[in-house]
N, C-alpha and C positions, 0 to 999 in steps of 0.2 A: 568472944564468940568463935574466933578463928581457932583458938587452941582446943575448944571442945569438938571441932570437926576434924582435927588432925588424927591420922591413922598411920600405923606402920605398914608400909607397902614394900614388896620385894622390888629390887631393881636389877637390871642386867646392864652390861656395858658393850658398846660397839668397839671394834678394833681387833677382833679375832680374824686372822687371815685364814680362809677356808682351804688354802692350798692351790687355789686357782687365781689368786690375786684379788679376790673380792673380800671386802670387809664385811663381816657378819656379826651378829649378836652372840655374846657369850652363851654357851649351852645351859649353864646353871646360873641361878641367881647369885649375885655378888655381895648381897647384903640386904638390909632394909633401910628405908628412909621414912622419917616421920613427916608427913606432908598432908595438906588440905587441898583437894582438887575440886574445882567447880567448872561447870560448862560456861563458855563464853557465849552470851546471848547476842552480842553485837559483833558484827564481822570486824576482824582486825586485819585491815588491808593497808595500813599506813606504811608499813615497812616490809620489805621482801624477806627479812630474817624470820618473821613470824606470821606471814600472811596465811599460811595453811593451818595455823593453830586453832583448835576448837576447844581447848581447855586451858585454864589458868591454875597454877599451883602456887602455894605459899609454904615455905619451909624455913626452919632455922639453920639447916645444913648449908654451910658456906662452900662446901667442896663440890656441890652439884654442878655439872657442866653438860655440854651438848652431846656427850657420849652416853648419857644415861637413857635407859628405856625402862619405864616404870609400869609394873603390872597393876592395872586399875580395874578391878572386877574381872571381867572376861576379856578385856582389851589390853593391848600393849601400847603405851603412849611414849613417843620419842620427845625428849627435851629439844626444842628448837632454838630457844633463846633464853638467856638468864640475865636478870637485873639484880645484882647483889646488894644494892644500896638499901639502907634502913634496917629496921629490926628483923624483918622477914626478907628472905630471898624470893623474888618473883620468878616463876618459870612459865614460859609459854610452851604448851604441849600439843602435839598433833598425833594422829593415829599412825602407828608404825606398820609398814608393810604395804 
């Protein structure tokens, strides 16, 4: 069921210095990631690392980390925390910006 919901989505990376010492998002997409994203219906406040997360993603990509910003529909979602264990990598995502 998860595999049928997976889609290729563009991602951007954080880490571009804008010349003023601020870290910004890459201006162009850096590639695509095959991921299934769902809305979290229960508040996730157990841990400060993902307390602002409102989406949960599952992917087979083991390279995903907290510098990824994924374009999901009309929104940009920032990866806040990654759990790489198991068949799928779990990512907690929050709205970027």
